[in-house]
N, C-alpha and C positions, 0 to 999 in steps of 0.2 A: 129506311128513314135517312140519309144523310147527317153529320153533325152540324150543326151549328160552329163554321169553326173562328178560328181569329182571322180578320181581314187588318192587310197593314194598316199600320196607324199614320199613313200621310197618303198623301195622291201619288208617291214616287210608284213607278212599275215595280212589282215584287221582283224581288231576285230568285227567292224559291215560290210557287203556287200548290198545295196538293188540294186537289179537290174529290170526295171523295172518296179516300182510298181505304179499299178492304182487300182484308188477305186472307185467307182460307187454306186450311190444310185438310186433303182428303186422299186418307189411305184407308185400301179395304176397307172396313163399317166405319170409320171416324171421319167424321166431317168437325172442323173446329176453326169458329171463326175469332181467328186471332186477333184481328183490327176489323173496324167496323164503320164504315164508312166518316173517317178522321178527315178532316179540313183547316187548313191552315193557310195564312201567305204570309212573307219575312221578306223584309227589307235593307240594303243594306247598312252592317255595322247593329243591325238589332238581334239578339238575344230572345230566342222562346226557349222555356224549359216544360218540358213534360215530364211530369210529378205523378209519381204512384209506385203500387207495392209491386215487388219482383209478379211477374207475369201476367201483368196488367196491359200490354201490348206495347210498352217503349220500345225496346229494342227491334224487337219485328218492324215496325216502322219505320228504322233506319234500316234496317237490310234491307228492305220494301223501297224505301229511297236510292241507294246505292245501286239494286238490282243485284243482290249476294243471294238470295233467298235460292232452297232448292228448288229441284225441279219438277218437284209435286205439289209446290205452293202454287196455289190461285191468284194473280194479283191483280184487281179490277181497280178503275178509275181516272184520275189523271193527274200529273208528276207534271209543271213546267221549270226549266232553270233556266233562267235568262232568258225567259220567252220561247224558249223549247220545247217542245211538248219528247220528255224522254223516256215515259214507258210505253216496254214495245220496240224498244229500239234494237237491234241487229247486236251481238255481242260482243263483235270485232267497234261499231260504235259507243256501245256505251262504255268498255272497258278504257278508251280513251278519253274520255269522260272521268275514271274516275282515277284520282287522284291528281287531276285537272283540274277542272271547274268546281268539283263536290268532292270532297278529302272527309275521311273516317277516322275516331281518334275510335279505338277500340276499347272496351273494356277491359281488358287483362292483356295488357303488353307483353310481359312472359309466352300468353300462347300469344299472340300476335303476330310478336317478333322473330325473323328464321333464327332458328337454334346455331347454323353454321355458317349464315353469311356473319361480319364485324358490318356494326351501325352503320359506319360509313358507306359500307357498301350496297347497304342496304336503302341507305336513301339516296346515294350515287344513282344505284339504277331505276329508280323512280323518275332520276332528270334526265336520265339519259332516254328513257321509254316516251315521255313526254316531251321535251323540249329538243329532240335530236343534238345536244351538245356531245364533246367529247368526254371518256372517261377523266380524264384529269383535270378538268374545267366544272364536273360535276362534283367532284370528289372536292374541289375548291369552296363549292358552291356548299357542298354536306358538313361541311366545317362550320362555313358561316352560319350555319343554321343553326348548330350547337353553341356555336355561342352566341347567337339570338334568343334563344330558352335558356338560358344561364348553366348550362353544364362547364364545371369546373373539370379544369386541364385540357378542352374540347380536342388538341389534335393526339391529344393518348387516349378518348374515350372514343375518338373516330375508328380505330384501331380495335377496341375490343367488342369482344361478343355481347349478346345479351347479358346471360349470368354471369360474365362479370361485374356488371353493374347493379348498384342497388333497386328498390320496387322506384323511386321517389325519381332515379335518373332515369332510369327505362321510361317512367312517363314521359320525363321531358323529349326522351329521344323518337317515343311514339308522335308526341307532338310533333316535334323539328322534320317527323316525316312527312304528316299530316298536311307540312303548310309548304312543305316544300318545293310545288308550282303556285303557290299564293291562289287556292280554289277562291271560288267567290261564297259558297256553301262550305260550314264545317259542320260537323256531323259529330255528338261527344256524347260516347257510349260510357255514362257513370265511369267516367276518365281519372276520379278522387279517390269510388268505392276504396280500393284496396291500399287505400295509404294514410297514412297516423294522423292525427288533427293538423299541427304544425307544416307537414309538406301539402295536405289539401287545401292550406289557404295561400302557400306559395304559389302551386298551381292555376289555383281560382283569380290570382292576380296576375300571373304571367299569361292564360289565356283572354283576361280583359285589357290587355298591354298590347298584346299582338293585334287586339281585334280594332283597337285605335287605330291602330297604324298600320294596316291592313284593309280595314274596311270591311271585311267578312259580316258576313249575317252568318250567325252562329246557331243549331239545336242540338238544345243538351237536354240529356236524359241523366235523369235521379229517383231517386226515392227519400232522399234527404232535403227536409223542409229547410234547413239551414241553408244546404249548399244551393238550393234553389231560390230562397231570397236574395242570398250574394251575389249572384251570377244574371242575373234573369233581367229580362223589359218587361219581357210576358209570360205566363203561366198556364199551361195549358192541363190541368188536371183529368189522369186515364182512368177505368175501373172497367176492368173486364172487356177490354178492349174497344171502348167508346171513351171520347171526352165530356168527360160532366159539368163540368164547370171550365171560364175562360174568362182573362184579365189580364189587367194590368200585377205585375207583381203587388203594388199597393192595395191595389181592390182586394184582388188574393187574400193577403196577407191579415187585414184589417179588419175586412168585412164577407169572409166566408161565407159563402150561399147554402151550397149545397154538404149535407150531411156526413157525406165521405171526406171531404176536403176539410170540415171542422173536426173529423174527427182523427186527420193527419194533425193540424197545429198544434190537436188539444195531448198527442199522444207525442208529441216533441219535447225534448228535455232541457231546458234553460233557466238562466240564474233566478231565474224572480221566485220558480216554483220550488225555493230550497222548503224540505219542510214539509211539502204538499205528496201526497198521492198521484201516481203517475194514470195518465187516463189511456186505456185501451180502445180501442175498436175491437167488439165481440165477434168471434164466428172467424171464416178466411174465407179468402177469393172462389167465388165459383166453380167450377168446374165448366171452361168454355166448349168443350164437345156436349153437354147438356144445360144451356144457362134457364135461367126460369123466365114466364114469363112475365110483361111488365119491368121494372126497375130492376136492374142487377142486381144493383146494394140492400133490396130491400132486407130479404132474411138478414141483412149484419146492421140494419137501421131502427133506431130507437122513436123515430115518425113515421112508421110505416101504417100506412091503409088498408082497405079494400083496395082504390083507385091506384094503388103503388104496385100492385099483383097482376094488373091485368093491363090490356092493351099498350100502346103509345105513349110514351112519357114524354109529358109537354116541352120544347126546349123554350125559354124565355129570352130575349136580349135584351139588352140595355140600352138608351143612346149612345152610352160610351162605346158598347161594342160588346160590352161584358156578356157571357154566356154563363145560363144554370142548364143543367137538363134534370126538374126534378118536379112532381107532384105541387110538392108545397112551394114551388118556387116564385109564387104572389105574395103570399104570407111573407110574415116575420118571420125566419127561423131562427131559436136562439142560439145563439154562441157558444 
């Protein structure tokens, strides 16, 4: 059963629309459903955050949108970018879109940036490939991008190799590379995970400012509830490859309905809890190669009943478009 996903919040044509996205990895005797029926729509200038623990399928979803999964991955569903269906496009056609209409900030810039080329060369190469300008013009554009993402001494940093820059500057360089051709959609895969709190805030503020300037749609992936609250217009909570709850940031933060969402929020450290015991979600995420019947969260849920362990889990959608996938969705679940 496909997810009841996130509809765009206005009648504007979505810049990115994903219907029933499913990703399976089949190798020898293993069959892993990493993403199972994810659907959402996103309009220009809007940020959707996919929130969940490691292994829930967040990063796999982004790589499926970019066409960057290995050959043994089986990807099904529909993906429209600016009204054009892109899933199943020939590799050459998809390569023209990557870095142009749709771009990605990867989780670890030290691994994503090529260590044998300078930052300027890497940004300029993207501009040359997608826009056909000469190398000198591309390097001037690269300099402007480093200035735009507020890297100090950009002329000098243009000639730096990735290892010569701090983690925060590498992340800014990665953002500059992703924005080189003014994409319609920016995918951000945990871009603040490896940074200290001060630099995290700077990067989030920078992304928000650049989004306002360029009108981009952003799909932001994180396991950090605080980051999700700061950056998002809407949040989709993912568990074991499925969206289990979605809605506006205000709805999710103030009135979480799914027990997993409640657990994520309750296990987040904040100033008001000084002297209180930090709650945890018991157990561990399930093995995606052998998911339990019914609700995948049932083995960890304090509200589990027999109906949770059998059959399809009901999906309830509110008049505002919020969604929750839970047997208790029609009841009042204590926060």
